[in-house]
C-alpha positions as CSV (number, residue, x, y, z in Angstrom):
1,X,0.0,0.0,0.0
2,X,1.3,3.4,-0.9
3,X,1.0,5.3,2.3
4,X,1.5,8.9,0.9
5,X,-1.5,8.3,-1.6
6,X,-3.6,6.8,1.2
7,X,-2.8,9.8,3.5
8,X,-3.8,12.2,0.7
9,X,-7.1,10.4,0.1
10,X,-7.9,10.3,3.9
11,X,-7.2,14.0,4.3
12,X,-9.3,14.8,1.2
13,X,-12.1,12.9,2.7
14,X,-11.8,14.5,6.2
15,X,-11.6,17.9,4.6
16,X,-14.4,17.5,2.2
17,X,-17.5,19.6,3.1
18,X,-20.0,16.8,2.3
19,X,-18.3,14.1,4.3
20,X,-20.6,12.9,7.1
21,X,-19.6,13.0,10.7
22,X,-19.3,9.3,11.1
23,X,-17.3,8.9,7.9
24,X,-15.1,11.8,8.9
25,X,-14.4,10.2,12.3
26,X,-13.5,6.9,10.8
27,X,-11.2,8.6,8.2
28,X,-9.5,10.5,11.1
29,X,-9.0,7.2,13.1
30,X,-7.6,5.6,10.1
31,X,-5.2,8.5,9.3
32,X,-4.1,8.5,13.0
33,X,-3.1,4.9,12.9
34,X,-1.3,5.2,9.5
35,X,0.5,8.2,10.7
36,X,1.6,6.5,13.8
37,X,2.8,3.5,11.8
38,X,4.9,5.6,9.4
39,X,6.3,7.8,12.3
40,X,9.8,7.6,13.4
41,X,10.5,4.6,15.8
42,X,10.3,5.1,19.5
43,X,7.5,7.6,19.2
44,X,5.2,5.7,21.5
45,X,1.5,4.8,21.4
46,X,-1.1,7.3,20.1
47,X,-4.1,5.8,21.8
48,X,-5.5,9.3,22.5
49,X,-5.7,9.7,18.7
50,X,-8.7,7.4,18.0
51,X,-10.3,7.5,21.5
52,X,-10.3,3.6,21.7
53,X,-7.8,2.8,24.3
54,X,-7.1,-0.5,26.1
55,X,-10.1,-0.2,28.4
56,X,-12.9,0.7,26.0
57,X,-15.7,-1.9,25.7
58,X,-15.2,-4.3,22.8
59,X,-18.5,-3.3,21.2
60,X,-17.1,0.2,20.5
61,X,-14.2,-1.4,18.8
62,X,-16.4,-3.6,16.6
63,X,-18.4,-0.6,15.5
64,X,-15.2,1.4,14.7
65,X,-14.0,-1.5,12.6
66,X,-17.3,-1.8,10.8
67,X,-17.1,2.0,10.0
68,X,-13.5,1.7,8.9
69,X,-14.4,-1.2,6.5
70,X,-17.3,0.8,5.1
71,X,-15.1,3.8,4.6
72,X,-12.2,1.9,3.0
73,X,-14.8,0.4,0.6
74,X,-15.9,3.8,-0.7
75,X,-12.5,5.8,-0.3
76,X,-11.6,7.4,-3.6
77,X,-8.6,9.2,-4.8
78,X,-8.7,13.1,-4.4
79,X,-10.1,14.6,-7.5
80,X,-8.1,17.8,-7.4
81,X,-4.8,16.4,-8.4
82,X,-3.3,13.7,-10.6
83,X,-4.9,10.4,-10.3
84,X,-2.7,7.9,-8.6
85,X,-3.7,4.3,-9.0
86,X,-3.2,2.6,-5.6
87,X,-4.5,-0.9,-5.1
88,X,-6.4,-1.3,-1.7
89,X,-7.7,-4.9,-1.1
90,X,-10.8,-3.7,0.7
91,X,-11.9,-1.3,-2.0
92,X,-10.8,-3.7,-4.8
93,X,-12.9,-6.7,-3.5
94,X,-15.9,-7.5,-5.5
95,X,-19.1,-5.5,-4.7
96,X,-20.9,-8.7,-3.7
97,X,-18.5,-9.4,-0.8
98,X,-20.0,-8.8,2.6
99,X,-18.1,-8.1,5.8
100,X,-19.6,-9.2,9.1
101,X,-17.8,-7.9,12.2
102,X,-18.7,-9.4,15.7
103,X,-17.4,-9.6,19.1
104,X,-17.0,-13.2,20.3
105,X,-17.1,-12.7,23.9
106,X,-15.2,-10.0,25.8
107,X,-11.7,-10.7,24.3
108,X,-12.3,-11.7,20.6
109,X,-13.4,-10.0,17.3
110,X,-14.4,-12.0,14.4
111,X,-14.5,-10.6,10.8
112,X,-16.3,-13.0,8.4
113,X,-15.9,-12.4,4.7
114,X,-19.0,-13.7,3.0
115,X,-20.7,-14.0,-0.4
116,X,-17.2,-14.4,-1.9
117,X,-17.6,-15.0,-5.8
118,X,-16.0,-18.4,-6.3
119,X,-14.1,-17.3,-9.5
120,X,-12.5,-14.5,-7.4
121,X,-11.9,-16.1,-4.2
122,X,-10.9,-19.7,-4.8
123,X,-8.4,-21.6,-7.0
124,X,-8.2,-25.2,-7.8
125,X,-5.4,-26.9,-6.1
126,X,-5.2,-30.4,-7.5
127,X,-8.9,-30.8,-7.2
128,X,-9.1,-29.1,-3.7
129,X,-10.6,-25.5,-3.6
130,X,-8.0,-23.3,-1.9
131,X,-8.0,-19.5,-1.2
132,X,-7.0,-17.3,-4.0
133,X,-4.1,-14.8,-3.5
134,X,-6.8,-12.0,-3.8
135,X,-8.9,-13.3,-0.9
136,X,-6.0,-14.0,1.2
137,X,-4.8,-10.4,0.5
138,X,-8.2,-9.1,1.5
139,X,-8.1,-11.2,4.7
140,X,-4.6,-9.7,5.6
141,X,-5.6,-6.3,4.8
142,X,-8.7,-6.7,7.1
143,X,-6.5,-8.3,9.8
144,X,-4.2,-5.2,9.5
145,X,-7.1,-2.9,10.0
146,X,-8.4,-4.9,13.1
147,X,-5.0,-5.1,14.7
148,X,-4.7,-1.4,14.4
149,X,-7.2,-1.2,17.4
150,X,-5.4,-3.9,19.4
151,X,-3.4,-1.8,21.9
152,X,-1.2,-3.9,24.1
153,X,-0.9,-3.2,27.8
154,X,2.2,-2.8,29.9
155,X,2.4,-6.7,30.3
156,X,2.6,-7.1,26.6
157,X,-0.8,-8.9,26.3
158,X,-3.3,-7.8,23.5
159,X,-6.5,-6.1,24.3
160,X,-8.4,-8.8,22.2
161,X,-7.7,-11.6,19.8
162,X,-8.7,-11.1,16.1
163,X,-9.7,-13.6,13.5
164,X,-10.6,-13.2,9.9
165,X,-12.5,-15.9,8.2
166,X,-14.8,-17.0,5.5
167,X,-17.6,-19.5,6.3
168,X,-16.0,-22.6,7.5
169,X,-12.4,-21.5,7.3
170,X,-10.1,-19.1,9.3
171,X,-7.7,-17.2,7.0
172,X,-5.9,-15.0,9.6
173,X,-5.7,-15.8,13.3
């Protein structure tokens, strides 16, 4: 993923006068996490940036992840400059694909990728259906998005455990 182009798209979305409040908040959270990842090492955690620190209820994190996925599906390049073609697995997934984000108890979040078109999501591996590189890339991108909310405590333990799956199969644990 090209961070510079993504940052430009997120800033354009945040600054656009017709961007809704929920979409603007999601874009600001995504931008905050992206800037924290691309910052110099040793800068420390920016949990204040998204308001979803270690002690927030897991339902709030689930809602934020749902919104982030929805924003990522619709995020377009800024129209006021040269068009930069940047592939994003979430935006590039077929329109039929559905994302279901749920809390599994108090310490797990499960994202299920459903309605995956067989020709896009699966390949034939000696007669056995296997996950296509595109579907695995989508699962990896969703896992990255989910883990952006997984603040670790002082003891090094994660806030929650994340899992990305398709019905009947876990793709990222």
